[in-house]
N, C-alpha and C positions, 0 to 999 in steps of 0.2 A: 359267267355265261348267262345270257338271257334266253328265254324260251319264246318261240314264235307260235302264232295261232294257226299256222298252216304247216303241213307236212309234205314230204316228197311224194309225188303221185296224186296229190289233191287236184281237183278241177277248181280253178279260181276265175273270178272276174276282176278285171282291172277297173278301179273306181275313179282314178284321176290320171291325167297326163295325155300323151298323144294317142295312146291305145285305149282310151276310156270306153267301157262298155263291151270290150272284147274278152272272150274266154280262152283259156288255155290250161295246159297241164303243168304242174310244178316239176321241173327237172332237177333242180338243186336248191338247197337252202344254206344260208350262212348265218347262224344265230349270233355270232360275234359281231358281224356288221349289221345285222337286222335286215338282210336282203334276201331275195329269192330270184331264181331264173325261171321264166315261164316260156314254154315251148312256142316258138313262132312269134313271140311278142317282144317289143322294144329292140328291134333289129338295129345293130350298129355295124359300121364297116371297119374292118381291121386291115392294116397293111402288113402282109406276111412276107418275110424273107425266106428264100429257099434254104433249108437247113442241110440237106444232103445233096450230093451231086446227082443231077437228073431230076430233082424235085423242083416243081414250079412255085414261084412266088406270085404275089399279086394282091389284089383287093378281095377280101373274103367277107361275106355277111355272116354275123353271128348274133345270138341272143345276148343282150346286156342285162345286168342285174337291176332289179327294181326294189325299192324299199317295201318291206312286208306290210307296212301300214297302208299301202296303196292298193292292196289286193284283198278280196273277200272270198272265202270258200263258197262254192255253189252246192246247194243241197241236191242230192241225186233224186229225191222224191218230188219236191215241189219245183225244182229247176230254177231257184231264185238265189241271188247272193244273200248270205246270212251271217250273223254272228255265231260264234261257237259257244255252246253251253256244255256242261259236264254233268253226267249222271252215273251213279253207282249201279252197276248191273251185276248182281251176285257179288263176286270178289274183284271185279274189274271196273275201272273207271273208263267210261265211254264218252266220246265227243258226240254231241247231238245238235241238231238244227234248232235255233231259237224260235223259228217261225212255225214249223210243223212238228217238231219233236223227233224226227227220224234220225237214225244213227248216221254219222258221217263216216 
């Protein structure tokens, strides 16, 4: 299992692709694939069949997975995309912004 530099609930900015420069919240992460799903970004169309009687099928828009290397966490203090650093705070290891030093 590989670790990712982003966690579920992080605010991230997409740094490449069709949604470059846009921000969103991480909904899901998949460390085994190295991918994340960002809220409202990388929208794809899915063709859905009705599964139960009375349920409608059709074309549905949903968020697609993005490689984690294509997103950067956004610092809540300086509001800029940043790399993640680590700092020991007492007995806990804390993620910090490399630009301003604020805790992520």
